[in-house]
C-alpha positions as CSV (number, residue, x, y, z in Angstrom):
1,M,454.2,125.8,94.8
2,T,453.7,123.1,97.4
3,G,455.0,120.1,95.2
4,V,452.0,118.4,95.2
5,R,451.5,116.7,92.4
6,T,447.5,116.7,90.4
7,E,446.2,114.5,87.7
8,G,446.0,117.7,85.8
9,E,449.1,118.4,85.9
10,E,450.8,115.2,85.2
11,A,448.9,114.8,82.1
12,V,449.9,118.3,80.6
13,R,453.7,118.6,81.6
14,P,454.7,115.9,78.9
15,T,453.2,117.5,76.1
16,L,454.5,120.6,77.2
17,G,458.2,119.2,76.9
18,L,459.0,119.8,80.4
19,P,460.4,117.2,83.3
20,P,457.7,115.5,85.6
21,V,457.5,116.4,89.0
22,P,459.1,114.3,91.3
23,P,456.8,112.7,93.6
24,A,455.9,114.4,97.2
25,D,456.6,112.5,100.3
26,P,453.2,111.6,102.3
27,L,453.9,114.3,104.8
28,T,454.2,117.1,103.0
29,A,451.3,115.8,100.5
30,A,448.9,115.7,103.9
31,R,450.2,119.4,104.9
32,A,449.7,120.7,101.6
33,R,446.2,119.1,101.7
34,V,445.2,121.3,105.1
35,D,447.2,124.1,105.3
36,P,445.7,126.7,102.9
37,P,448.5,129.3,101.4
38,A,450.0,131.8,103.7
39,R,448.2,134.3,101.7
40,Q,444.7,132.8,102.4
41,L,445.3,132.9,105.9
42,R,446.5,136.1,106.2
43,G,443.2,137.2,104.3
44,R,441.5,134.7,106.8
45,A,443.0,136.2,109.4
46,R,441.9,140.3,108.7
47,R,438.7,138.8,107.6
48,R,437.7,137.1,111.3
49,V,439.5,139.8,113.0
50,P,437.5,142.9,113.0
51,L,436.1,144.5,116.1
52,F,432.2,143.6,115.8
53,G,432.2,142.0,112.6
54,R,430.3,142.5,109.8
55,G,426.3,141.1,109.6
56,G,423.7,141.0,107.0
57,S,420.9,143.3,107.2
58,A,418.9,143.2,111.1
59,D,415.6,141.8,111.6
60,A,412.6,144.0,112.1
61,G,412.5,143.0,115.6
62,E,416.2,143.4,116.5
63,R,416.2,146.9,115.2
64,V,412.8,148.3,117.1
65,L,414.4,146.7,120.3
66,Y,417.6,147.8,120.0
67,G,416.3,151.8,118.7
68,V,414.3,152.0,121.0
69,L,417.0,151.3,124.0
70,G,419.3,153.1,122.0
71,V,417.0,156.1,121.8
72,L,415.8,156.0,125.1
73,A,419.5,155.9,126.4
74,V,420.5,159.1,124.7
75,L,417.0,160.7,126.4
76,G,418.5,159.6,129.8
77,L,422.2,160.9,129.0
78,V,420.7,164.6,128.4
79,S,418.5,164.2,131.5
80,P,420.4,165.6,134.5
81,G,419.1,165.0,137.7
82,Q,416.2,162.8,136.5
83,F,416.1,159.4,135.1
84,N,415.1,159.9,131.7
85,V,412.6,162.9,130.4
86,A,410.3,160.2,128.5
87,P,408.4,157.6,130.1
88,A,411.3,155.0,129.5
89,D,410.2,152.1,131.9
90,S,406.8,151.8,130.0
91,L,408.4,152.7,126.3
92,V,410.5,150.0,126.4
93,E,407.7,147.4,127.7
94,V,406.0,148.8,124.5
95,A,409.3,147.5,122.4
96,F,409.7,144.4,124.0
97,L,406.0,143.7,123.3
98,A,406.4,144.7,120.0
99,T,409.9,142.9,118.9
100,A,408.1,139.3,120.6
101,G,404.9,140.1,118.5
102,L,407.8,140.6,115.2
103,A,409.2,137.2,116.6
104,A,406.2,135.4,117.0
105,R,406.2,134.7,112.9
106,R,408.9,132.4,113.5
107,R,407.1,130.5,115.7
108,G,407.2,126.9,115.8
109,A,407.6,123.8,117.9
110,P,410.2,125.1,120.8
111,A,407.7,128.5,121.2
112,W,404.9,126.1,121.7
113,T,406.6,123.9,123.9
114,I,407.0,126.8,126.3
115,A,403.8,128.8,125.4
116,V,401.3,126.1,126.3
117,P,402.0,125.0,129.9
118,A,402.6,129.0,130.4
119,G,399.8,130.0,128.9
120,G,397.7,127.2,130.4
121,Y,399.0,128.4,133.8
122,L,397.8,131.7,133.5
123,F,394.5,131.0,132.1
124,L,393.8,128.5,135.1
125,K,394.4,131.5,137.5
126,T,393.0,134.2,135.6
127,L,389.8,131.6,135.6
128,L,390.2,131.3,139.3
129,L,390.3,135.0,139.8
130,L,387.1,135.9,137.9
131,L,385.0,133.0,139.3
132,Y,385.9,133.4,142.8
133,G,388.1,136.2,143.4
134,S,387.6,140.1,143.7
135,A,391.1,141.6,142.9
136,S,391.4,143.7,139.6
137,L,392.8,142.4,136.3
138,P,395.6,145.0,136.2
139,D,396.7,144.3,140.0
140,F,396.6,140.4,138.5
141,L,398.5,141.2,135.6
142,L,401.0,142.9,137.6
143,A,401.5,140.3,140.3
144,Y,401.6,137.8,137.4
145,K,403.9,139.6,134.7
146,S,406.6,136.8,135.1
147,F,404.2,134.5,133.5
148,V,403.1,137.2,130.7
149,Y,406.9,137.6,130.1
150,L,407.6,133.7,129.5
151,L,404.6,133.5,127.3
152,L,406.4,136.2,125.4
153,M,409.6,134.9,125.5
154,A,408.5,131.6,124.0
155,F,408.9,133.4,120.7
156,F,412.1,133.7,120.8
157,V,413.7,130.4,121.7
158,G,415.8,129.2,119.1
159,T,414.8,132.1,116.4
160,A,418.4,133.8,115.3
161,L,416.8,136.8,115.6
162,F,419.9,138.6,117.2
163,D,422.9,138.8,115.5
164,G,425.9,138.7,117.5
165,H,428.3,141.2,116.2
166,R,425.5,144.1,116.7
167,L,424.6,143.0,120.1
168,A,428.1,143.7,120.6
169,R,427.8,147.3,119.2
170,V,424.8,148.0,121.1
171,T,425.9,146.8,124.3
172,T,429.1,148.8,124.2
173,F,427.1,151.9,123.3
174,L,425.0,151.0,126.3
175,V,428.0,151.0,128.8
176,A,429.3,154.2,127.2
177,V,425.9,156.1,127.8
178,F,425.4,154.2,131.2
179,L,428.9,155.2,132.5
180,A,428.7,158.7,131.4
181,K,425.3,159.3,133.2
182,Y,426.3,157.7,136.1
183,G,429.9,159.1,136.2
184,Y,428.6,163.1,135.6
185,S,425.8,162.3,138.0
186,V,427.6,161.3,141.2
187,A,430.4,163.8,140.5
188,L,428.3,166.8,140.2
189,G,426.1,165.7,143.2
190,L,423.2,165.2,140.9
191,A,422.1,162.1,142.3
192,D,423.1,159.2,144.6
193,R,421.7,156.8,143.0
194,P,421.4,157.6,139.1
195,G,419.5,156.0,136.3
196,V,419.7,156.2,132.6
197,Y,415.9,154.2,131.7
198,M,414.4,154.3,135.6
199,E,415.8,153.0,139.1
200,N,419.1,151.4,138.7
201,N,418.2,147.9,140.2
202,F,416.3,147.1,137.6
203,E,418.3,148.5,134.2
204,L,421.6,147.5,135.4
205,I,420.7,143.7,135.5
206,M,420.0,144.3,131.6
207,L,423.3,145.8,131.5
208,L,425.0,143.0,133.2
209,G,423.1,140.3,131.1
210,L,423.8,142.2,127.4
211,V,427.5,142.4,128.5
212,Y,427.9,138.7,129.4
213,L,426.0,138.0,126.2
214,A,428.4,140.2,123.8
215,H,431.5,139.6,125.9
216,P,432.6,136.8,122.8
217,Y,431.8,139.3,120.4
218,L,433.2,142.3,121.5
219,G,436.9,141.3,120.3
220,A,439.7,143.4,121.4
221,L,437.2,145.6,123.4
222,R,435.9,143.2,125.8
223,H,438.3,143.7,128.8
224,W,437.5,147.3,128.4
225,V,433.8,147.2,128.1
226,F,433.8,145.3,131.2
227,A,436.1,147.4,133.2
228,G,433.4,150.0,132.3
229,L,431.1,148.0,133.7
230,V,432.7,147.7,136.9
231,V,433.0,151.2,137.3
232,T,429.3,151.8,136.5
233,V,428.0,149.3,139.0
234,L,430.3,150.9,141.5
235,L,429.1,154.5,140.7
236,S,425.4,152.9,141.3
237,G,425.1,152.4,144.9
238,S,423.2,149.1,144.1
239,R,423.9,146.5,145.9
240,S,422.1,143.7,143.7
241,A,423.9,145.0,140.6
242,A,427.2,144.4,142.5
243,L,426.4,140.8,143.5
244,G,425.2,140.2,139.9
245,L,428.7,142.2,138.9
246,V,430.6,139.5,140.8
247,C,428.6,136.6,139.3
248,V,429.2,137.6,135.6
249,Y,433.0,137.9,136.6
250,V,433.4,134.3,137.9
251,F,431.3,133.2,134.9
252,L,433.2,135.1,132.5
253,Y,436.6,134.7,133.6
254,V,437.4,131.9,136.2
255,R,437.9,128.6,134.3
256,A,439.7,125.9,135.5
257,R,441.3,125.2,132.1
258,S,442.5,128.5,131.7
259,R,446.4,128.8,132.5
260,T,445.4,132.2,133.9
261,W,443.0,131.0,136.3
262,P,445.4,132.3,139.5
263,F,444.9,135.7,138.2
264,H,441.4,135.5,137.6
265,V,440.8,134.0,141.0
266,A,442.6,137.4,142.4
267,G,440.4,139.2,140.1
268,V,437.4,138.0,142.1
269,A,439.6,139.0,145.6
270,L,439.5,142.5,144.1
271,V,435.8,142.8,142.5
272,G,434.4,141.2,146.0
273,W,436.2,144.0,148.0
274,A,435.4,146.1,145.8
275,V,431.4,145.2,146.5
276,L,432.2,145.3,150.0
277,S,433.2,148.5,149.7
278,L,430.1,149.4,148.1
279,F,427.8,147.5,150.8
280,S,429.8,149.3,153.7
281,A,429.1,152.8,152.1
282,R,425.4,151.8,151.8
283,A,425.4,150.7,155.3
284,A,426.7,153.7,156.9
285,Q,424.1,155.9,154.6
286,D,421.7,154.1,156.5
287,S,423.0,154.0,159.8
288,G,420.4,154.2,162.4
289,V,417.6,153.3,160.0
290,Q,416.0,149.7,159.7
291,L,416.6,148.2,156.2
292,D,413.2,148.3,153.9
293,R,414.0,144.9,153.1
294,L,414.4,143.5,156.6
295,V,410.7,145.8,157.0
296,F,409.3,143.7,153.9
297,F,410.7,140.2,154.8
298,Q,408.8,140.6,158.4
299,T,405.8,141.7,156.9
300,F,406.4,138.4,154.6
301,Q,406.6,135.9,157.6
302,Y,403.9,137.7,159.4
303,E,401.2,137.3,156.3
304,V,402.5,133.3,156.4
305,R,402.3,132.5,159.8
306,T,399.3,130.6,159.8
307,W,399.7,128.7,156.2
308,P,399.5,125.1,156.1
309,L,402.3,123.3,154.3
310,W,400.4,122.8,151.3
311,E,399.9,126.8,150.7
312,F,403.4,127.0,150.6
313,V,403.6,124.5,147.5
314,T,400.6,125.9,145.6
315,G,400.7,129.3,146.6
316,S,398.0,131.6,147.9
317,F,394.6,132.0,146.0
318,P,395.0,134.6,143.2
319,L,394.6,137.1,143.9
320,T,394.9,137.4,147.7
321,P,395.9,141.0,149.7
322,L,398.0,141.4,152.3
323,S,396.5,142.1,155.9
324,P,395.5,146.1,156.6
325,G,398.1,146.1,159.1
326,S,400.6,145.0,156.9
327,C,399.5,147.5,154.2
328,G,399.4,149.9,157.2
329,S,403.0,149.5,158.2
330,L,404.3,149.6,154.4
331,S,402.2,152.7,153.7
332,F,405.4,154.7,152.8
333,Y,405.2,152.8,149.8
334,S,401.9,154.1,149.1
335,V,402.5,154.0,145.1
336,L,402.8,150.2,144.7
337,F,399.3,150.1,146.6
338,S,396.4,148.7,144.5
339,K,395.8,150.7,141.2
340,T,391.5,150.2,142.1
341,E,391.6,149.8,145.6
342,S,392.0,152.4,147.9
343,G,394.0,151.2,151.0
344,V,394.7,147.5,149.5
345,C,397.8,146.1,148.8
346,Y,399.3,142.9,147.2
347,S,402.5,141.0,147.1
348,V,404.1,143.4,144.8
349,I,404.7,145.8,147.9
350,L,406.8,143.0,148.8
351,H,409.4,144.0,146.6
352,S,411.8,141.0,146.4
353,F,410.5,138.3,143.7
354,L,411.2,135.6,146.0
355,M,408.7,136.5,148.3
356,R,406.3,137.4,146.1
357,A,406.8,134.3,143.8
358,V,406.0,132.0,147.1
359,F,403.0,134.2,148.1
360,D,401.4,134.3,144.6
361,H,402.5,130.9,143.3
362,G,404.1,128.5,145.6
363,L,406.8,126.6,145.1
364,I,405.1,125.1,141.9
365,G,405.1,128.4,140.1
366,L,408.6,129.0,141.2
367,V,409.5,124.8,139.7
368,L,407.7,125.6,136.3
369,L,408.9,129.3,136.0
370,Y,412.8,128.0,136.0
371,G,412.0,124.8,134.2
372,L,410.4,126.2,131.7
373,L,413.1,129.2,131.4
374,W,415.9,126.6,131.8
375,W,414.4,124.6,128.8
376,G,414.1,127.6,126.6
377,L,418.0,128.5,127.0
378,R,419.0,125.0,126.5
379,R,417.0,124.4,123.3
380,S,418.5,127.7,122.0
381,G,421.5,126.5,122.2
382,V,422.8,128.1,125.3
383,V,425.5,126.4,127.0
384,V,424.7,124.8,130.6
385,R,427.6,127.1,132.3
386,D,425.9,130.5,130.3
387,A,422.3,129.1,131.2
388,L,423.4,129.0,134.8
389,A,425.0,132.5,134.7
390,L,422.0,133.9,133.4
391,L,419.7,132.5,136.0
392,L,422.0,132.9,139.0
393,L,422.3,136.6,138.0
394,I,418.6,137.3,137.8
395,T,418.1,135.0,140.6
396,L,420.6,137.6,142.6
397,S,418.7,140.3,141.6
398,A,415.3,138.5,142.9
399,L,416.4,138.6,146.6
400,S,415.9,142.4,146.3
401,V,413.7,143.5,143.7
402,S,411.3,142.3,141.0
403,A,413.8,140.3,139.1
404,F,411.8,138.0,136.2
405,N,408.9,140.4,136.9
406,S,410.7,143.0,135.3
407,V,411.0,144.0,131.3
408,F,414.8,144.5,132.0
409,A,415.2,140.8,132.7
410,A,413.2,139.5,130.4
411,I,414.9,141.5,127.4
412,V,418.3,139.3,128.7
413,L,416.6,136.2,128.3
414,A,414.6,137.0,125.2
415,V,417.8,138.3,123.4
416,A,419.9,134.9,125.0
417,M,416.8,132.4,123.6
418,G,417.1,134.4,120.4
419,L,420.6,134.9,119.9
420,D,422.1,133.9,116.3
421,R,424.9,131.1,117.2
422,T,425.5,129.9,113.7
423,R,428.2,132.8,113.0
424,P,431.1,132.2,115.3
425,P,432.5,135.0,117.4
426,P,435.4,137.0,115.8
427,D,438.6,135.5,117.0
428,D,442.1,135.3,115.9
429,P,443.4,131.9,115.8
430,G,446.8,132.7,114.9
431,P,449.2,130.7,112.2
432,P,448.4,127.1,112.0
433,A,450.9,125.0,114.2
434,A,453.2,123.0,111.8
435,P,453.2,119.2,112.4
436,R,455.6,117.2,114.4
437,R,457.5,114.4,111.8
438,G,456.5,111.1,112.1
439,R,452.6,111.9,112.9
440,R,449.5,111.6,111.1
441,A,448.0,115.5,110.3
442,S,444.5,116.2,110.2
443,V,441.9,119.0,110.1
444,G,440.0,119.8,113.4
445,V,437.5,122.2,115.2
446,V,438.4,123.3,118.8
447,G,435.7,124.2,121.2
448,G,432.2,124.9,120.6
449,G,432.9,128.9,119.8
450,G,433.7,128.0,116.1
451,R,437.7,128.4,116.3
452,E,439.4,126.6,114.0
453,R,442.9,125.1,114.2
454,G,444.8,124.3,110.9
455,L,446.2,120.8,112.3
456,T,445.6,118.3,115.0
457,E,448.0,115.4,116.3
458,H,447.1,112.3,116.6
459,D,449.6,109.5,117.9
């Protein structure tokens, strides 16, 4: 078929009385070696372009996490006028703990590299609390939950626990459920700030992060899924999610090497305009009322006004309550007061994770948290751009809400660390480019996403 001789053909043809095959020129021989037949190319394209691909059987931890998220999402969808008929936040916590426990079976050196410093930090702080502190253990765990999650995330590093194609299916389903719940809630006037699991400031960070991670595996639906995400965030009224949306768009679409980058920059302007409109609408609703985040910041300033420089580095002693005056001024958030001591409140009432982290952990704790998360992401094969995107997304949330202290942010980071990157995302490379005459043909792999090109050319 290709005109290329093989040793077997040369040996057999004379015995059959057939004329010998004329020698092929070197370019034809090279092309035959690297170019599979057209029928094989068509078959490969059919196998590689499925919408979400086909993977093997799901891991037990993957089934637990996705199953609980899916069932609770359906319950939230059929819960008009409220977030969810079930205690969704607690059940998601339990599902994450169970998934981490199942992932711990695959533990290795990468897991211990994070678990030892995170666990050592928690042990030291707990020891100081038990020996010299007076706060209750539930209040302590609530304040230090980010390091508890970090300890659990250690067991996801490099496990290849989550299949990208199944992640794409789950993410598409969640975007559809969120869009439907937020849509009918706003359209029917059932809620100004709808939610599926709980308050949307928390759950939307998970949705944004999962869409970012699943984007390469979404195939032909990727732009439709992202459009549904945009509409969902704009319906939510969440300012922190709106900032996160801009972050996700920039890291997904704005790339200097892309020939369509001017259109993506225009898209940034369009998304930014929509986000500004959301901020304006929220400002109109809050007209004449002092922003609660400003009250929290003023309270934080009051609490640290007498701190020496070293205390900003180490944070307060575990667990230091806020002053009675500060707790009194924030009495409208009494649900966040101490679980065991009446009238006592801790840093959790400040809402913003960054303020809480400086108060409880200091700069040392923040550097340790970000450093170990960065190491875990990179050790799991997450490229620098994606690691920056995920950490920036959650940090933007940390300006307003608990961020790293939330199980929804922990799920995003755990999936990123445990994503199976041995199977490339589905793509359609199209027909291979034919080499020009006079040039040497060779086989090449383009990019880190697994996209193959039949031929590359070298002078």
